[in-house]
C-alpha positions as CSV (number, residue, x, y, z in Angstrom):
1,M,22.6,26.5,-50.4
2,F,22.8,25.0,-46.8
3,N,19.7,26.7,-45.7
4,L,18.5,24.3,-42.8
5,K,15.2,25.9,-41.9
6,G,12.6,23.4,-41.1
7,R,15.2,20.7,-40.3
8,V,15.5,19.2,-36.9
9,V,19.0,18.6,-35.7
10,V,20.1,16.5,-32.8
11,V,23.4,17.3,-31.3
12,S,24.7,15.1,-28.4
13,G,27.4,16.5,-26.1
14,A,25.9,20.0,-26.7
15,S,26.7,21.5,-23.2
16,S,30.1,22.7,-24.0
17,G,32.9,22.6,-26.5
18,L,32.6,21.4,-30.0
19,G,29.1,20.2,-29.6
20,A,27.9,23.6,-28.3
21,Q,29.8,25.5,-31.2
22,M,28.1,23.2,-33.7
23,A,24.7,23.8,-32.2
24,R,25.3,27.5,-32.7
25,G,26.3,26.9,-36.1
26,F,23.1,25.1,-37.0
27,A,20.8,27.4,-35.3
28,G,22.6,30.3,-37.5
29,Q,21.4,28.2,-40.5
30,G,17.8,28.2,-39.3
31,A,17.6,24.5,-38.0
32,D,15.5,23.7,-34.8
33,L,17.6,21.7,-32.2
34,V,17.5,19.0,-29.8
35,I,20.6,19.4,-27.7
36,T,21.6,16.7,-25.2
37,A,24.1,16.1,-22.6
38,R,24.1,15.1,-18.9
39,R,24.5,18.8,-17.5
40,L,20.9,20.0,-18.0
41,E,21.6,23.5,-16.5
42,K,24.3,24.1,-19.2
43,L,21.9,22.8,-21.8
44,E,19.0,25.1,-20.8
45,A,21.4,28.3,-20.9
46,L,22.5,27.4,-24.5
47,A,18.8,26.8,-25.5
48,A,18.1,30.3,-24.2
49,E,20.9,31.6,-26.2
50,L,19.7,29.8,-29.5
51,R,16.2,30.5,-29.2
52,G,17.3,34.3,-29.7
53,L,18.2,33.4,-33.1
54,G,14.5,32.6,-33.9
55,V,14.7,28.6,-33.7
56,R,13.0,26.0,-31.4
57,V,15.1,24.3,-29.1
58,L,14.7,21.2,-26.9
59,P,17.3,20.7,-24.3
60,V,17.2,16.9,-23.0
61,K,19.3,15.5,-20.2
62,C,21.1,12.3,-21.6
63,D,23.6,9.7,-20.8
64,V,24.7,8.5,-24.0
65,T,26.2,5.3,-22.4
66,N,22.9,4.3,-20.9
67,T,20.4,2.6,-23.3
68,E,17.3,3.8,-21.4
69,S,18.4,7.4,-21.2
70,V,19.2,7.4,-25.1
71,N,15.9,6.0,-26.1
72,A,14.0,8.4,-23.8
73,A,15.8,11.3,-25.4
74,A,14.8,10.0,-28.8
75,A,11.2,9.6,-27.7
76,A,11.3,13.2,-26.3
77,A,12.7,14.6,-29.6
78,E,10.1,12.7,-31.8
79,A,7.4,14.0,-29.4
80,E,8.3,17.4,-29.7
81,F,9.2,17.7,-33.4
82,G,7.6,14.6,-34.9
83,K,11.0,14.0,-36.8
84,V,14.8,14.1,-36.7
85,D,16.5,15.0,-39.8
86,V,20.3,15.3,-38.6
87,L,22.2,13.7,-35.8
88,V,25.5,14.9,-34.7
89,N,27.2,12.3,-32.4
90,C,29.6,14.6,-30.5
91,A,29.5,13.3,-26.9
92,G,32.5,11.7,-25.5
93,S,35.4,11.7,-23.1
94,A,38.4,9.5,-22.5
95,E,40.9,8.1,-20.0
96,N,44.4,8.9,-21.2
97,A,47.0,6.0,-20.6
98,G,49.2,3.8,-22.7
99,T,49.3,0.1,-23.7
100,L,51.3,-1.0,-20.8
101,S,49.6,1.1,-18.0
102,M,46.0,1.5,-18.9
103,T,43.7,-0.4,-16.5
104,D,40.7,-2.4,-17.7
105,E,38.3,0.2,-16.1
106,Q,40.0,3.1,-18.1
107,W,39.7,1.1,-21.3
108,Q,36.0,0.2,-20.7
109,F,35.1,3.7,-19.7
110,T,36.7,5.1,-23.1
111,V,35.2,2.2,-25.3
112,D,31.6,2.9,-23.6
113,T,31.8,6.7,-24.0
114,D,33.7,7.3,-27.3
115,L,32.4,4.1,-29.3
116,T,29.4,2.0,-27.9
117,S,27.5,5.3,-27.4
118,V,27.7,6.4,-31.0
119,F,25.9,3.1,-31.8
120,K,23.4,3.4,-29.3
121,V,22.5,7.1,-30.2
122,S,22.5,6.4,-33.9
123,R,20.2,3.3,-33.4
124,A,17.6,5.3,-31.4
125,F,17.6,8.4,-33.6
126,G,18.1,6.4,-36.8
127,N,15.1,4.5,-36.4
128,I,13.2,7.8,-36.3
129,M,14.8,8.9,-39.8
130,K,13.9,5.8,-41.1
131,K,10.0,6.3,-40.6
132,N,10.6,9.5,-42.8
133,N,13.0,8.1,-45.2
134,Y,15.4,10.9,-44.7
135,G,18.2,11.4,-42.5
136,R,21.9,12.6,-42.1
137,I,24.1,11.1,-39.4
138,I,27.6,12.9,-38.6
139,N,30.0,11.1,-36.3
140,I,32.6,13.2,-34.5
141,A,35.6,11.0,-34.6
142,S,39.2,12.5,-34.3
143,M,42.4,12.7,-36.3
144,Y,43.5,10.4,-33.7
145,G,41.1,7.9,-35.4
146,L,43.4,7.9,-38.5
147,V,46.8,7.9,-37.3
148,G,48.9,7.4,-34.0
149,N,50.7,10.2,-32.0
150,T,53.9,10.8,-30.2
151,A,52.5,13.6,-28.0
152,M,50.7,11.6,-25.6
153,E,49.7,7.9,-24.5
154,T,46.1,7.6,-25.2
155,V,45.7,4.0,-26.7
156,A,41.9,3.6,-25.9
157,Y,41.0,7.0,-27.4
158,H,42.8,5.9,-30.7
159,A,41.0,2.6,-30.8
160,T,37.5,4.1,-30.2
161,K,37.8,6.9,-32.7
162,G,39.3,4.4,-35.2
163,G,36.3,2.3,-34.6
164,V,33.9,5.3,-35.1
165,V,35.7,5.7,-38.4
166,N,35.0,2.4,-39.8
167,M,31.6,2.1,-38.1
168,T,30.8,5.2,-40.0
169,R,31.6,3.2,-43.4
170,A,29.5,0.3,-42.2
171,M,26.6,2.5,-41.3
172,A,26.6,4.4,-44.6
173,A,26.5,1.1,-46.5
174,E,23.6,-0.3,-44.3
175,L,21.5,2.8,-44.1
176,C,21.7,4.1,-47.6
177,K,18.3,2.2,-48.4
178,Y,16.5,4.4,-46.1
179,N,17.8,7.5,-47.5
180,I,20.2,8.1,-44.6
181,T,23.6,9.3,-45.3
182,V,26.3,8.7,-42.6
183,N,29.7,10.5,-42.6
184,A,32.5,11.3,-39.9
185,I,34.5,14.4,-39.1
186,C,37.9,14.0,-37.7
187,P,38.9,17.3,-35.7
188,G,42.6,18.1,-34.9
189,Y,43.3,20.0,-31.9
190,F,40.5,22.4,-30.9
191,Y,40.2,24.0,-27.5
192,T,37.6,22.5,-25.3
193,E,36.9,21.9,-21.6
194,L,38.6,18.7,-22.0
195,T,41.6,19.7,-23.9
196,A,42.4,23.2,-22.7
197,A,44.9,22.1,-19.9
198,T,46.9,20.3,-22.3
199,L,47.0,22.6,-25.4
200,E,47.9,25.6,-23.3
201,T,51.3,24.1,-22.1
202,E,54.2,25.5,-23.8
203,W,55.5,22.1,-24.7
204,F,52.3,21.2,-26.5
205,Q,52.1,24.4,-28.3
206,Q,55.7,23.9,-29.6
207,Y,54.6,20.3,-30.5
208,A,51.4,21.6,-32.4
209,N,53.7,24.4,-34.1
210,A,56.1,21.7,-35.4
211,T,53.3,19.0,-36.5
212,V,50.3,21.0,-37.8
213,P,51.0,22.6,-41.1
214,L,48.7,25.5,-40.4
215,K,50.8,25.9,-37.2
216,R,47.9,26.5,-34.9
217,Y,44.9,25.2,-33.2
218,G,41.6,25.0,-34.5
219,K,39.4,28.1,-33.6
220,E,35.9,28.1,-32.4
221,G,33.5,27.6,-35.2
222,E,35.9,26.2,-37.6
223,L,34.2,22.8,-37.3
224,N,30.8,24.2,-38.2
225,S,31.1,24.5,-41.9
226,A,32.0,20.9,-42.4
227,A,29.0,19.7,-40.1
228,I,26.6,22.0,-42.0
229,F,27.9,20.8,-45.5
230,L,27.3,17.1,-44.4
231,A,23.8,18.0,-42.9
232,A,22.5,19.8,-46.1
233,D,20.2,18.6,-48.4
234,E,22.6,19.4,-51.2
235,S,25.0,16.8,-50.0
236,S,22.6,14.0,-50.6
237,Y,25.3,12.1,-52.7
238,V,28.0,12.2,-49.9
239,T,28.0,9.3,-47.7
240,G,30.7,7.1,-46.1
241,V,33.2,10.1,-46.2
242,I,35.8,10.6,-43.4
243,L,36.6,14.3,-43.4
244,P,39.6,15.6,-41.4
245,V,39.4,19.0,-40.1
246,D,42.9,19.3,-38.4
247,G,45.0,22.2,-40.0
248,G,46.7,19.5,-42.2
249,Y,48.0,17.3,-39.4
250,T,47.2,14.0,-41.2
251,C,48.4,15.1,-44.6
252,V,52.0,14.9,-43.7
């Protein structure tokens, strides 16, 4: 089960963090890859690593907030492989501030990067999937899209990830007629370039120990199995699912 040889998987935000980890996971299952991000040099380094696993890899520079850039990336993927089977919407960033202090600019940046981008990328690559009557779209949301938190003020991030959660359900209902499934993963606390500075503080480690039932952060690669499951041919009856991978944070 879960052999992805011959499948073409697109991973946005693949230059580092969870995106790079999932790209490695998919390559390990035999998938060919299109990896996108703004930092082409990091993509090329990852592509060289993944090619060592015997798969084809196309690195494409892409700004997921820019419609022309997204459409160009989709065209490049289709030109190279002739199809797209799986899309993982992993690109994102956020400005952290609370309801009473967040500026319009901080709010709009987060909405553009974490919510509108998922729509734009799904539209571009989903239209390629439609041509072949097959697709798997996997949106990377967050456990913060399901609950609030008392650790930090990050209202726009909560709002956008909650939007991704329900957009996933809407997309799943719309796209089933094209044999495209749409699901979301809600990661908990994982180390990435964006989170390391916060997660490594003594206070936050104490907070996580008190609030995460498994009493630790997610390890590198622990998100891969969820993504591979949702991408697999065998998961053809799974759509509209919101899957937390959070060490139990949202179950208590």
